[in-house]
Each structure stands twice: as C-alpha cells, then as structure tokens.
N, C-alpha and C positions, 0 to 999 in steps of 0.2 A: 564331324565332317559335314559340310554343307551339301545340299542337294545339287545335282548336276544342273547347270544353267544353260538354257537354249535360246538362241536368237531366231525369231521368226520374221522373215521379210516377205510379205504377201499382200497384194493390194485388193484381193477379194475378201471382204470382211466376213462373209459367211464361212469361208474356208479357214481364215486365221482364227476366228472365234472358236470354231470347232476344235482346231488343233490345240489352242490354248487351254480350253476346257479339259481336254483329254490329258494333256501334259500335267496340268494341275492335279487331276484326279489320281494319276499314278505316282505323283510325288516329285515332279520336276519343277524347277523355277524357270521363268521365261520372260522375254520382252518382245513386243510386237511392233513392227514398223510397216507402213504401207507404201513407202517411198524409198528407193535405193539410195538416193543422195542423202536423205535424212539418216538412214542407217549408217552410212559411211562416216558422216560427221559425228555421230554418236560414238562410234568406235574409237575416235581420236581421244576421247576422255575415259571410256570404259570399254575394255575389250576382254573382260574376264568371262568369256563364254566357252563352254565345252563343245558346242556344236552349233552350226547354223543351218536353218532350213530356208533355202532361197528359191523364190519364184524366179523365172528367167525374164519374162516380159513385165517389167516394172516401170513406173514413172520415175523420173529423176535420173536414174542410173539402172541399167539392166543387170540381171544376175551375173552375167559373164564378166561385166566390168567390176561389179562389186566383189567378185571372187578374189581379186588382187588384194583387197583389204583383209579378207579372211586369211589369205596366204601370209600376209605381212605379220599378222598376230597369231599365226599357227592355230586357226580355228577350223576344224574339219567341216566339210560341207556336204549336205544332201540337197541336190536340186529336186524341186517338185514343180512340175510344169505341165501345161496342156500341149506343149510342142511334142509331137509324136515322131518327127522325122529323125532318122538315124544319125544324120549329120550333127544335130544339136546334142544328141546323147553322146556321140563320140567326142565332140568338142568339150563337153562338160567333164567327161571322165579323163580325157587326155590332159586337160588343164590341171587336173589333180583332185577333182571332187571324189568323195568316198562312195557316193551312190547317186542314183538318178531314178526318180519315181514319177510316173505319168498320171496326171489327173484324168478322171476321178479315181481315187484309190480308197481302199478300206482303211479305216483308222488303225485297226489292229496291225495291218501290214506296215504302216508307217512307224508305229511304236516298236515293233520288232526290229525294223531296220535301224532305228535310232539306237536301240540297245546294242545291236551288233556293232555299229560304228563306234560307240563309246567304249565297248569292250576291246575292239580291234586297235583303237588308238590309245588304250591304256588310261582312259579318262573316267571309266564307269565308277560310280560311287560303290564302294564295297561295304558300306554300313547302311543297314536298312532298319527303319523304325515302323512299329505297328503298335498302337495303343501304348502300353507301358513297357514294351519289349524293344530291345536294341540288339540286332544281330550283326556281328562283325565277321563277314565272310572270309576275309583275308586271315584273320587271327583265330577264326573258328571259335568265337565266344558268343554266348547268349546271356543277356541279363533281362530279368523281369522285375519291374518295380525296384531296380537297383541291385537285385540279388542275382548272382550268377546261377544259371541253370545248366546242368549237364544232360545232354542228350546223346544217345548213341549216334555214331557217325552218319548212318543212313537216314535217321530221323532228322538230324541237323540239316542234311542236304535237302531233304524234302521241304522242310520249313523254309530254307534259304530260297528255293525255287518259288515257293508261294509268296514269300515276302518281296522278292525281287519283281514279281508280277502282280503286286497288290491291285485288287479290283479288276483283274483280268482273268478270264477262264483259261486254265492250263490243262491240256489234255493229259490223260494217263500215259499216252505214248511219248509225249514230250518229256514228262517227268522221268519216265523209264530211260529214255535215250540220254538225257542230260546227266543222270546219276549212275545208272548201271552200264550205259554205253550201247551203241547201236548193235553190237554183236551179242547182246544178252538175249538168250532164247528161253528164259524162264517164264513163269506164270506172271501175267500182268497184274494179277490180284495182289502181288507183293506190294504194289503202290498203295492199294486200299488199306492194307494192314499197317503200313508205316503212317499213313495219314490218320488213321484211327488212333494210333498211339500218340501222335502229336496233339490231336484234338483233346484227348483225355488228360495228358500230362500238363498241358498249358491252359486247360479250360477254355478251349476255342470251339466248342460245339456249335454255337450260333455263327461264329465268324468264318469258319471254313465250310463253305457250302458245297454240297455235291451237285454237280450239274449233270443231269440225266444223260446217260449214254456218251458222255464226253470226258469229264474230269472233275476238277475242283477249282474253286475261286476263294481266295482270302479276301473277305469283304469288310471294308471299313464302314461302319454305320455313321453316316453324317448327320449331325444335329441340325 
C-alpha cells in the first residue's frame, strides 16, 4: 500500500518547506504549489491526493476558490492561514473543510490534525513500515524480514502506536488512552512493561528511545 499523499498549497516557502520536511520525515508523500491557479491546473491531470493543506491568501486563486476543485475530486481539506477572524473560519468550515488551523502553529499539532482527518475520512494508511518490519494494523499482522512475528495483542497495539507515529514522541498517557481507553485507572507503568517487551522481542533497543518524563519515540536512523 502506498503512503498517504498530501497536497500543500502555500506561498510562504519557509512554511511549505518546513511542512514538507516534516511530512517526509513521518512517511507521507507530498506535492507543493505556491500558486492556487497552478494547483488547480495540476489537479486536472492528477488528483490522487488523500488530503490538501490550503493557505487562504494565495496568488492566482485563493484557498476558498480552490476548495471547489478539492470538492470535485473528493479531497479533504485543512485550511492553514494567518486570518484569525471568525468569519473566515466559519466560511471555511461551512464550505466543507475538515479543519482550520491558524498560523503560527506547532508542527506536531498539524501532524496530529492530519492524522485525525485521514482517519475520520477513511483514508489513513493502515500499513506501516519501519526498517525490515511491516505492520498491517487492519489485519493485525507483523512481519520482520519477511517472516511473520506473533506478538500478544497489547504489545502489537503498542508497536502499532509507535510505528504510526514514527519519529514523533508519544506520551505514556496517549499510549494508555489509545490502547486501554480513557476509563482505565490502572498503573501507567504497564506501558513501560509492554514497551520493554517489544524492544526485547524485536531487537529495537536503540530504535525505541525513552524520552525523559514524557514517553517514547520510535526513531529511524537516517544515513
């Protein structure tokens, strides 16, 4: 299964470059345009995007006008803009955008919102890759170097959360809530036990980093 593909339309190169770098780092594919009209013209020949990140104030064609093209090709939209007035936000959401984020924003906030929109619209990639491992979250299978590995359900779920958030720090609380549920009142150290088991069984001692007083990060060492 291919990685999720994201369209970025943003005329501030410092912002689009930062977004592109972070998308690449966590495993998304992307394409960047700095002009609304050029993006619209490109969509006529290639519209296989899972999500669009649209600035509103764009040269050529603004984000609101560009939205009709996204709607035509059924591409979910997150607006990202410096416009802080409620009228713009209401218009964007009323037109059908999935989300609206005001600049400046933390990159981790954008990444989480992207993940939520992909999941909500049924477009999120359910197959995750890390080194020689492939995890299929939908069918609950894990292979390493082509060989199927059996993990207990909770350890599989912990690994799934870490792989889905590759190169991002995930708090113990988030892992606990996603797997055990918000109503779980047991010891949070159960997360540490499951992570330790995954590390040992899959030989990921160096790759699963403990982030002091926070949680864990599955880190891909880039060459």
